C-alpha positions as CSV (number, residue, x, y, z in Angstrom):
1,M,61.4,111.8,88.4
2,E,61.5,113.9,85.3
3,K,64.2,113.1,82.8
4,M,66.8,115.7,81.8
5,W,65.5,115.8,78.2
6,A,61.8,115.4,79.1
7,G,60.7,118.7,77.7
8,R,61.7,117.8,74.2
9,F,59.0,115.2,73.6
10,E,55.3,115.3,73.7
11,K,54.8,111.6,74.7
12,A,56.6,109.5,77.3
13,L,59.5,107.4,76.1
14,N,59.0,103.7,75.5
15,K,59.9,101.8,78.7
16,E,62.4,99.6,77.0
17,A,64.2,102.6,75.4
18,D,64.1,104.4,78.7
19,D,65.6,101.3,80.5
20,F,68.3,101.1,77.8
21,N,69.2,104.8,78.2
22,S,69.1,104.7,82.0
23,S,72.3,103.9,84.0
24,I,70.9,104.3,87.6
25,H,70.7,100.6,88.1
26,F,74.5,100.3,88.1
27,D,75.8,103.8,88.7
28,C,73.8,104.1,92.0
29,K,76.7,102.3,93.7
30,M,78.8,105.4,93.0
31,Y,76.6,107.8,94.9
32,K,79.3,108.5,97.5
33,Q,81.9,109.3,94.8
34,D,79.4,111.4,92.9
35,I,78.5,113.4,95.9
36,K,82.1,113.9,97.2
37,G,83.3,114.9,93.7
38,S,80.4,117.4,93.5
39,M,81.3,118.8,96.9
40,E,84.9,119.4,95.7
41,H,83.6,120.9,92.4
42,A,81.3,123.3,94.3
43,A,84.3,124.4,96.4
44,M,86.4,125.0,93.3
45,L,83.6,127.0,91.7
46,A,83.6,129.4,94.7
47,A,87.5,129.5,94.8
48,C,87.5,130.6,91.2
49,N,84.7,133.2,91.8
50,I,82.3,131.4,89.4
51,I,79.7,131.1,92.1
52,T,79.4,132.8,95.4
53,E,80.8,131.4,98.6
54,S,77.3,131.4,100.0
55,D,76.0,129.3,97.1
56,S,79.0,126.9,97.4
57,L,78.5,126.4,101.1
58,Q,74.7,125.8,100.6
59,I,75.5,123.2,97.9
60,I,78.1,121.5,100.0
61,D,75.9,121.4,103.0
62,G,73.0,120.1,100.9
63,L,75.2,117.4,99.4
64,Q,76.4,116.4,102.8
65,T,72.8,115.9,104.1
66,I,71.9,113.9,101.0
67,L,75.0,111.6,101.5
68,E,74.0,111.1,105.2
69,D,70.4,110.4,104.3
70,I,71.3,107.9,101.6
71,E,73.7,106.1,104.0
72,S,71.2,106.0,106.8
73,G,68.5,104.6,104.5
74,E,66.3,107.6,105.0
75,L,66.7,108.6,101.3
76,P,66.3,105.7,98.9
77,I,67.8,106.2,95.5
78,D,65.0,106.6,92.9
79,E,65.3,103.9,90.3
80,N,63.3,106.0,87.9
81,A,66.1,108.6,87.8
82,E,68.2,108.5,84.6
83,D,71.5,108.3,86.4
84,I,73.0,109.0,89.9
85,H,74.0,112.5,88.8
86,M,70.4,113.5,87.9
87,F,69.1,111.9,91.1
88,V,71.6,113.9,93.3
89,E,71.1,117.2,91.4
90,S,67.3,116.8,91.5
91,E,67.3,116.0,95.2
92,L,69.7,118.9,95.9
93,T,67.6,121.4,94.0
94,K,64.5,120.2,95.9
95,R,66.3,120.9,99.2
96,I,68.2,124.1,98.5
97,G,66.4,125.7,95.5
98,D,68.0,127.4,92.5
99,A,71.5,127.3,94.0
100,G,71.4,123.5,93.4
101,K,71.2,124.1,89.7
102,K,74.6,125.8,89.8
103,L,76.3,122.5,90.7
104,H,77.0,121.6,87.1
105,T,78.5,124.9,86.1
106,A,81.8,124.4,84.2
107,R,81.6,120.6,84.2
108,S,80.3,118.2,81.6
109,R,78.5,115.0,82.5
110,N,81.3,113.1,80.8
111,D,83.8,114.8,83.2
112,Q,81.6,113.9,86.1
113,V,81.2,110.2,85.0
114,A,85.0,109.9,84.5
115,L,85.7,111.3,88.0
116,D,83.1,109.1,89.6
117,I,84.4,106.0,87.9
118,R,88.0,106.8,88.8
119,M,87.2,107.5,92.4
120,Y,85.1,104.3,92.6
121,L,87.8,102.2,91.1
122,M,90.5,103.6,93.4
123,A,88.4,102.8,96.4
124,E,87.7,99.2,95.1
125,C,91.5,98.8,94.3
126,E,92.3,99.8,97.9
127,E,89.8,97.3,99.3
128,I,91.0,94.5,97.0
129,S,94.6,95.3,97.9
130,A,93.8,95.0,101.6
131,L,92.1,91.7,101.1
132,L,95.0,90.4,99.0
133,K,97.4,91.4,101.8
134,E,95.4,89.4,104.3
135,L,95.4,86.4,101.9
136,L,99.1,86.7,101.5
137,K,99.6,86.6,105.2
138,A,97.4,83.5,105.5
139,I,99.4,81.8,102.7
140,R,102.7,82.7,104.5
141,D,101.4,81.4,107.8
142,L,100.2,78.2,106.1
143,A,103.6,77.7,104.4
144,K,105.5,78.2,107.7
145,A,103.3,75.6,109.4
146,H,103.9,73.0,106.6
147,K,107.6,73.4,105.8
148,S,108.3,69.7,106.1
149,E,105.2,68.0,104.5
150,I,106.3,66.4,101.3
151,M,104.0,66.1,98.3
152,P,104.4,65.3,94.7
153,G,105.0,68.2,92.4
154,Y,103.3,68.3,89.1
155,T,104.2,69.3,85.6
156,Q,101.3,69.5,83.1
157,L,99.2,67.2,85.3
158,Q,102.0,64.6,85.5
159,R,103.8,63.8,88.7
160,A,107.3,65.4,89.0
161,Q,109.9,65.7,91.7
162,P,108.7,65.8,95.3
163,I,108.2,69.2,96.9
164,T,107.0,70.6,100.2
165,F,103.5,71.8,100.7
166,A,105.1,75.1,101.7
167,H,106.6,75.5,98.2
168,H,103.3,74.5,96.6
169,I,101.3,77.1,98.5
170,L,103.9,79.8,98.1
171,A,103.5,79.5,94.3
172,Y,100.0,80.8,94.8
173,G,101.4,83.6,97.0
174,M,103.6,84.7,94.1
175,M,100.6,84.8,91.8
176,F,98.6,87.0,94.3
177,S,101.7,89.2,94.8
178,R,101.7,89.9,91.1
179,D,98.0,90.8,91.3
180,L,98.8,93.2,94.1
181,E,101.6,94.8,91.9
182,R,99.2,95.1,89.0
183,I,96.5,96.8,91.1
184,S,99.1,99.2,92.5
185,D,100.2,100.1,89.0
186,A,96.6,100.6,87.9
187,T,96.0,102.9,90.9
188,K,99.1,105.0,90.0
189,R,97.8,105.3,86.4
190,M,94.3,106.3,87.6
191,M,95.8,109.0,89.8
192,A,97.8,110.4,86.8
193,S,94.7,110.7,84.6
């Protein structure tokens, strides 16, 4: 796959420098967010009369098929691409022609990266929150089942007053509850950006 800046040099870039400059090995996991963000961007471009409705629909349909092909395994992500944005744009242009080149109109790569990361983090926060809620239910159930089992409490690794196992395990529940609150706060901040 040709790099975005390939026409500027007579020789190929040194492999180590190319690897250093490339982000595809980690941003490939954001393919879904990149494609969905680009679909919304294409719709906005048409709504603002920056591109035609026809081009917008062609771009959105092309992006949808790319997403489906990646998820089905039919389209492997090219690890020689510089980043996920270049991979998607290149594949879109191959599929729909010059209309695919209009995808990045009125949007910088930095804007695209910021959106992809925010969308990715929001999805991850949602998944982590769901897992934490399951863990908190398991801790609650474990505490209910062990209300009367006595064990030594500890203060700085020294035995302290006796407590129940329920109290001991619920202390961890409080820690995970705080984590859940922090993730919720982070999600609100991401949505405000």
